[in-house]
C-alpha positions in Angstrom: 3.8 -12.6 17.6 3.7 -9.3 15.7 0.5 -7.6 16.7 0.8 -4.5 14.5 -2.0 -3.7 12.1 -1.5 -3.8 8.3 -2.7 -1.1 6.0 -2.9 -1.8 2.2 -3.5 0.7 -0.6 -3.4 -0.3 -4.2 -2.8 2.5 -6.7 -2.1 3.1 -10.4 1.6 3.5 -11.0 4.9 3.7 -9.1 5.1 7.4 -8.9 1.7 7.5 -7.2 2.8 4.7 -4.9 5.8 6.7 -3.8 3.9 9.9 -3.0 1.1 8.1 -1.3 3.5 6.0 0.7 5.3 9.2 1.8 2.1 10.9 2.7 1.1 8.0 4.9 4.4 7.9 6.7 4.2 11.7 7.3 0.6 11.4 8.6 1.2 8.6 11.2 3.7 6.6 13.1 4.0 3.7 10.6 6.6 1.8 8.7 6.5 0.7 5.1 6.8 -2.9 3.9 8.1 -3.6 0.4 5.8 -2.4 -2.4 4.3 -5.0 -4.6 3.4 -4.6 -8.3 0.9 -6.2 -10.6 0.4 -5.8 -14.4 -3.1 -7.1 -15.0 -4.3 -8.6 -18.2 -6.4 -5.4 -18.9 -3.4 -3.1 -18.3 -3.8 -1.2 -21.6 -7.2 -0.1 -20.5 -6.1 1.3 -17.1 -5.0 4.9 -16.4 -1.5 3.6 -15.8 -0.7 0.0 -16.9 0.8 -0.9 -13.5 -0.9 -1.5 -10.1 1.3 -1.0 -7.0 0.4 -2.1 -3.5 1.6 0.0 -0.6 1.8 -1.7 2.8 2.1 0.1 6.1 2.5 -1.4 9.6 1.7 0.2 13.0 -1.2 0.6 15.4 -4.7 0.4 14.0 -5.1 4.1 14.5 -1.8 5.0 12.8 -2.3 2.5 9.9 -5.8 3.9 9.4 -4.5 7.5 9.3 -1.7 6.4 6.9 -4.1 4.7 4.5 -6.5 7.7 4.6 -3.6 10.1 3.9 -2.2 7.9 1.1 -5.6 7.5 -0.4 -6.3 11.2 -0.5 -3.0 11.8 -2.4 -3.5 8.9 -4.8 -7.1 10.0 -5.6 -5.6 13.4 -6.7 -3.0 11.8 -9.0 -3.5 8.6 -10.9 -6.2 7.0 -8.7 -6.9 4.2 -6.2 -7.9 0.6 -6.9 -8.7 -0.4 -3.3 -7.6 -0.1 0.3 -8.0 -2.0 3.5 -6.8 -2.1 7.1 -6.2 -5.5 8.8 -6.3 -4.9 12.6 -4.8 -8.2 13.7 -3.2 -10.1 10.8 -2.7 -13.8 11.1 0.7 -15.4 10.8 -0.1 -16.5 7.3 -1.1 -13.0 6.3 2.2 -11.7 7.7 4.1 -14.2 5.5 2.4 -12.6 2.5 3.7 -9.1 3.4 7.2 -10.0 2.4 6.1 -10.9 -1.2 7.3 -8.3 -3.6 7.3 -8.2 -7.4 10.2 -5.8 -7.4 13.8 -7.1 -8.0 16.0 -5.5 -5.3 19.1 -5.6 -7.5 
């Protein structure tokens, strides 16, 4: 069973996701899971019409540091929707990590 924690940060826009993901990886010993995207019904009223979820894996301490670093960068750019750290994800939660709205081709 994979006992690594999960950190989740949802931001406005893909560029913001890249720089926040990079900041998190530089701040802590974490790995990135595939990004996910969502274009909500109210997209035209958002700062950027695309929400992107960044997902990090590692120890609770490292994931927390990654989320905090990514959040700080995102708040200075397009903004943060939400963030959360899951210390001990269940197997069902781990299955959800692989979901990605991006086409790898």
